[in-house]
C-alpha positions in Angstrom: -119.2 -22.8 48.3 -117.6 -19.8 46.5 -115.8 -20.4 43.2 -113.6 -18.0 41.3 -112.7 -18.6 37.6 -110.2 -16.4 35.7 -110.1 -16.1 32.0 -108.6 -13.8 29.3 -104.9 -14.6 29.6 -102.7 -15.3 26.7 -99.7 -14.2 24.6 -99.4 -10.5 23.7 -96.7 -8.3 22.2 -95.1 -5.6 24.3 -97.3 -2.5 24.2 -100.4 -4.6 23.6 -103.5 -5.1 25.8 -105.4 -7.9 27.5 -108.5 -7.9 29.6 -108.8 -10.5 32.3 -112.1 -11.6 33.8 -113.0 -13.2 37.1 -116.4 -14.9 37.3 -117.6 -15.6 40.8 -120.4 -17.9 42.1 -122.8 -16.7 44.7 -123.4 -13.2 46.0 -120.2 -12.8 48.2 -118.8 -9.9 46.0 -121.7 -7.7 47.0 -120.1 -7.6 50.5 -116.4 -8.0 50.0 -113.4 -6.5 48.3 -111.9 -8.2 45.2 -108.2 -8.2 44.2 -105.9 -9.4 41.4 -102.6 -10.9 42.3 -99.8 -12.1 40.1 -96.8 -14.4 40.4 -93.9 -14.4 38.0 -91.5 -17.4 37.8 -89.2 -17.4 40.8 -91.0 -14.5 42.4 -93.5 -14.2 45.3 -97.2 -13.6 44.6 -97.9 -9.8 44.7 -101.0 -7.6 44.9 -101.7 -5.9 41.5 -105.0 -4.2 42.0 -108.0 -4.2 44.3 -111.6 -2.9 44.3 -114.3 -2.6 46.9 -118.0 -3.2 46.4 -118.4 0.6 46.4 -116.0 1.0 43.5 -112.9 2.3 45.4 -109.7 1.0 43.7 -106.0 0.8 44.4 -103.0 -0.3 42.3 -99.4 -1.5 42.7 -97.0 1.3 41.7 -95.6 -0.9 38.9 -99.0 -0.9 37.1 -100.5 2.5 37.9 -101.6 4.3 34.7 -101.6 1.0 32.7 -104.0 -1.3 34.5 -107.6 -0.7 35.5 -109.7 -2.9 37.8 -113.5 -2.7 37.3 -116.7 -4.7 37.5 -120.0 -4.8 35.6 -121.7 -6.3 38.7 -119.5 -6.8 41.7 -121.3 -9.9 42.8 -120.8 -11.5 39.3 -117.7 -10.4 37.4 -114.5 -8.4 38.0 -112.1 -7.3 35.3 -108.5 -6.3 35.0 -107.8 -4.2 31.8 -104.1 -4.3 31.1 -102.7 -1.8 28.6 -99.2 -0.9 27.5 -98.0 -4.4 28.6 -94.3 -5.0 29.3 -92.3 -8.2 29.4 -92.0 -7.8 33.2 -95.8 -8.1 33.4 -95.5 -11.8 32.4 -97.0 -13.9 35.3 -99.8 -16.1 36.4 -102.7 -13.7 37.4 -105.0 -14.8 40.2 -108.4 -13.5 41.3 -108.9 -13.2 45.0 -111.8 -12.5 47.4 -111.5 -12.2 51.2 -114.6 -11.9 53.3 -112.5 -10.1 56.0 -111.4 -7.4 53.5 -107.8 -8.0 54.3 -106.9 -8.6 50.6 -107.2 -4.8 50.3 -104.0 -4.7 52.3 -102.3 -7.5 50.4 -103.1 -10.3 52.9 -103.3 -13.5 50.9 -106.3 -15.2 52.4 -109.9 -15.9 51.4 -110.9 -17.5 48.1 -108.7 -17.9 45.1 -109.1 -18.8 41.4 -106.7 -21.2 39.7 -105.0 -18.5 37.8 -104.6 -17.4 34.1 -101.2 -17.1 32.3 -100.2 -13.8 30.8 -97.1 -13.8 28.6 -95.8 -10.5 27.1 -93.2 -11.3 24.4 -92.3 -10.4 20.9 
């Protein structure tokens, strides 16, 4: 069984930074893409960033230039560095892995973590 566990969320002031981590069990991330989604209150869950096992990345237009997805070892841990945070970034952030690779295109399948809350407020 594959398990994803997010950490690193919390309360931060506008303009501040947070780094989210996604710890994965097994070796699935050596073969599949990883993604970060977020869901704000009253909003649908949306794709924030994605990374392939080869290191190719993509970002939502709303976070380009501010967020960076990366990994120390793709099969172990994936990160989301969030800089210049804005109140509109407030959401629950979810780690996602899809064996089919469809998460690269925003398809919400595969394996999911339980989410970590990010709140950007003064």
